[in-house]
C-alpha positions in Angstrom: 0.5 0.4 0.2 1.6 3.4 -1.5 2.0 6.4 1.5 -1.2 7.8 -0.9 -3.2 5.2 0.6 -2.5 5.2 4.4 -1.4 8.0 6.5 -0.4 7.9 10.2 -2.3 9.2 12.8 0.0 10.6 15.9 0.0 9.9 20.1 1.2 10.4 22.8 1.5 8.5 25.8 2.5 9.9 28.3 4.9 7.8 30.9 7.0 9.0 33.3 6.6 12.8 32.9 8.3 12.0 29.6 6.2 12.9 25.7 6.7 9.7 23.9 5.2 9.8 20.3 4.0 6.4 18.7 2.8 5.9 14.9 -0.1 3.6 14.5 -1.4 3.5 10.4 -4.5 4.2 9.7 -6.5 3.1 6.4 -7.6 6.5 4.0 -11.3 5.4 4.3 -11.4 5.5 7.7 -11.0 8.9 7.3 -13.8 10.1 4.9 -14.4 13.1 7.5 -13.3 16.7 8.3 -12.1 15.5 11.4 -9.8 12.5 9.2 -6.8 13.6 10.6 -8.2 14.2 14.4 -7.3 11.3 17.5 -10.3 10.0 19.0 -11.3 11.7 22.6 -9.3 9.0 24.6 -6.1 10.0 22.8 -6.9 13.8 23.0 -6.8 13.8 26.5 -3.2 12.3 26.3 -2.4 14.6 23.2 -0.2 17.6 24.5 -0.8 20.9 23.0 1.7 23.3 21.3 2.1 26.4 20.0 1.8 28.3 16.9 5.5 28.2 16.7 6.4 24.7 18.0 4.2 23.7 15.1 5.8 25.8 12.2 9.2 24.6 13.4 7.9 20.5 13.4 6.2 21.0 10.1 9.2 23.0 8.7 6.5 26.3 8.1 6.2 29.1 8.6 3.4 30.3 11.1 2.0 32.8 8.7 1.6 29.8 7.3 -0.6 27.5 9.5 -2.5 30.9 9.7 -3.4 31.0 6.1 -4.1 27.8 5.9 -6.3 28.3 8.8 -8.1 31.4 7.2 -8.9 29.6 3.8 -10.1 26.1 5.2 -7.4 23.9 5.3 -6.5 23.6 8.5 -9.7 24.0 11.0 -9.4 26.8 13.1 -7.1 25.9 16.4 -8.4 26.1 20.5 -7.4 29.5 21.3 -5.7 29.3 25.9 -5.5 32.9 26.4 -6.1 34.4 22.6 -3.3 32.2 21.6 -3.1 29.2 19.3 -3.3 25.9 20.7 -2.4 22.9 18.1 -2.5 19.0 19.3 -0.1 16.7 17.4 -2.4 15.6 14.4 -1.5 19.5 13.0 1.7 17.7 12.0 -0.5 14.9 10.3 -2.1 17.1 8.5 0.4 19.3 7.3 2.6 16.3 6.6 -0.7 15.3 4.5 -0.6 18.7 3.1 3.4 19.4 1.4 2.6 15.7 0.3 0.2 16.7 -2.7 1.9 20.3 -2.6 4.9 18.2 -3.3 2.6 16.3 -5.8 1.8 19.0 -8.0 -1.8 19.8 -6.1 -2.8 23.4 -5.6 -3.9 24.2 -2.1 -7.9 24.5 -4.1 -7.1 20.8 -5.2 -6.3 19.9 -1.5 -9.3 21.9 -0.3 -11.5 19.8 -3.2 -9.9 16.3 -1.4 -10.9 17.4 2.2 -14.4 18.8 1.4 -15.3 16.1 -0.6 -13.8 14.0 1.9 -16.2 15.3 4.1 -19.2 14.4 2.7 -18.8 11.0 3.0 -17.0 10.0 -1.0 -14.9 8.1 -0.9 -11.2 8.8 -0.6 -9.9 6.1 -4.0 -12.6 7.9 -6.1 -11.4 11.3 -5.2 -7.8 10.6 -5.7 -8.7 9.3 -9.4 -10.4 12.4 -10.4 -7.5 15.2 -9.2 -4.9 12.8 -10.6 -6.8 12.6 -14.1 -7.1 16.4 -14.0 -3.2 16.6 -12.7 -2.4 14.1 -15.7 -3.5 16.5 -18.6 -1.9 19.6 -17.0 1.2 17.6 -16.3 0.9 17.3 -20.1 0.3 20.6 -20.8 3.5 21.3 -19.2 5.1 18.6 -20.5 4.9 19.6 -24.5 5.8 23.6 -23.5 8.9 21.8 -22.1 9.8 20.0 -25.4 8.8 23.0 -27.2 11.6 25.2 -25.2 14.0 22.7 -26.0 13.9 22.4 -29.5 14.3 26.6 -29.6 16.3 26.4 -27.5 18.5 23.6 -29.4 18.0 26.2 -32.8 19.6 29.1 -30.4 22.2 26.9 -29.7 23.0 26.5 -33.2 22.7 29.9 -34.2 25.7 31.5 -37.1 24.0 34.4 -37.7 26.3 38.0 -37.6 23.7 40.2 -36.0 20.3 39.4 -34.5 18.0 40.4 -37.6 19.1 38.3 -39.3 18.8 35.7 -36.2 14.8 36.8 -36.3 14.7 35.7 -39.9 16.3 32.7 -39.5 13.8 32.0 -36.8 10.7 32.7 -38.2 11.2 30.6 -40.8 11.6 27.2 -38.1 
């Protein structure tokens, strides 16, 4: 099973005053709601809450990124304590998911559509297939433009013109 098909849910366990972090694999289908990254109520009691700075450091993003993700709805609003945002460790998993899908070439709008579809009960596998078909078409267009640019560069590399006027004439015929 691929990384896209499985996600991980972090939870912590207190042992002798130290926080121990474990990973537990969950099938993607078990997380088909908006709260797909949220821990169960029993896990939530054990999970430490972190500040926006601490979560941002662990996720290797800026705090402003977290605020922006909240604003556009990709991350649910953080709990507030004394006016300050507090995040549990499940937020790290959400950020890992967002980072992975962004690296796969998906836009924030597409990631949001995936989350919204999952929250309405649509099967994640179907949502992925639809997004992958769309993304494959976009990548084909990008590849076409890249190959065309490579051909233009090869033509320019073979230039034997003495001035730009000759180049313009030569390139207009190609």
